[in-house]
C-alpha positions as YAML, in Angstrom:
chain: A
units: angstrom
residues:
- id: 1
  name: MET
  ca: [-29.15, -12.18, 21.79]
- id: 2
  name: ALA
  ca: [-32.25, -13.55, 23.61]
- id: 3
  name: LEU
  ca: [-33.24, -10.04, 24.72]
- id: 4
  name: ARG
  ca: [-33.17, -8.81, 21.09]
- id: 5
  name: VAL
  ca: [-35.47, -11.87, 19.91]
- id: 6
  name: ILE
  ca: [-37.82, -11.09, 22.87]
- id: 7
  name: LYS
  ca: [-37.89, -7.46, 21.82]
- id: 8
  name: LEU
  ca: [-38.53, -8.31, 18.09]
- id: 9
  name: LEU
  ca: [-41.62, -10.66, 18.98]
- id: 10
  name: LEU
  ca: [-43.14, -8.10, 21.51]
- id: 11
  name: PHE
  ca: [-42.82, -5.36, 18.46]
- id: 12
  name: LEU
  ca: [-44.40, -7.65, 16.10]
- id: 13
  name: ALA
  ca: [-47.09, -8.56, 18.46]
- id: 14
  name: ILE
  ca: [-47.80, -4.80, 19.04]
- id: 15
  name: VAL
  ca: [-47.83, -4.10, 15.10]
- id: 16
  name: THR
  ca: [-50.26, -7.23, 14.56]
- id: 17
  name: GLY
  ca: [-52.62, -5.94, 17.29]
- id: 18
  name: ILE
  ca: [-52.64, -2.21, 15.77]
- id: 19
  name: SER
  ca: [-53.20, -3.80, 12.25]
- id: 20
  name: LEU
  ca: [-56.12, -5.89, 13.57]
- id: 21
  name: LEU
  ca: [-57.73, -3.05, 15.19]
- id: 22
  name: GLY
  ca: [-57.43, -0.84, 12.11]
- id: 23
  name: TYR
  ca: [-58.91, -3.61, 9.96]
- id: 24
  name: SER
  ca: [-61.84, -4.04, 12.43]
- id: 25
  name: PHE
  ca: [-62.69, -0.43, 11.97]
- id: 26
  name: PHE
  ca: [-61.90, 0.20, 8.29]
- id: 27
  name: GLY
  ca: [-61.76, -3.56, 6.68]
- id: 28
  name: ASP
  ca: [-65.32, -3.34, 5.42]
- id: 29
  name: MET
  ca: [-65.61, -0.23, 3.81]
- id: 30
  name: SER
  ca: [-67.03, -1.80, 0.25]
- id: 31
  name: PRO
  ca: [-70.27, 0.12, -0.80]
- id: 32
  name: ASN
  ca: [-73.51, -1.23, -0.46]
- id: 33
  name: ALA
  ca: [-74.73, -3.29, -3.25]
- id: 34
  name: ALA
  ca: [-77.34, -1.76, -5.70]
- id: 35
  name: PRO
  ca: [-79.44, -3.31, -8.52]
- id: 36
  name: GLN
  ca: [-78.02, -2.25, -11.66]
- id: 37
  name: ASN
  ca: [-80.50, -2.36, -14.98]
- id: 38
  name: LYS
  ca: [-79.13, -1.06, -18.32]
- id: 39
  name: SER
  ca: [-80.08, -2.23, -21.53]
- id: 40
  name: VAL
  ca: [-77.26, -3.39, -24.17]
- id: 41
  name: THR
  ca: [-77.50, -3.72, -27.93]
- id: 42
  name: LEU
  ca: [-75.13, -5.98, -29.53]
- id: 43
  name: ASN
  ca: [-74.54, -5.26, -33.35]
- id: 44
  name: GLY
  ca: [-74.49, -8.25, -35.59]
- id: 45
  name: GLY
  ca: [-75.59, -10.94, -32.88]
...
């Protein structure tokens, strides 16, 4: 029983490490901010 828990914890630690590694490479894939300028006409206001 204890060996099964240790294997589970080891597996979770490995999956967490892989997840953090993937996030460190691909976590900041948001596009660069660019200024937006567009005129808007509101009817009746």
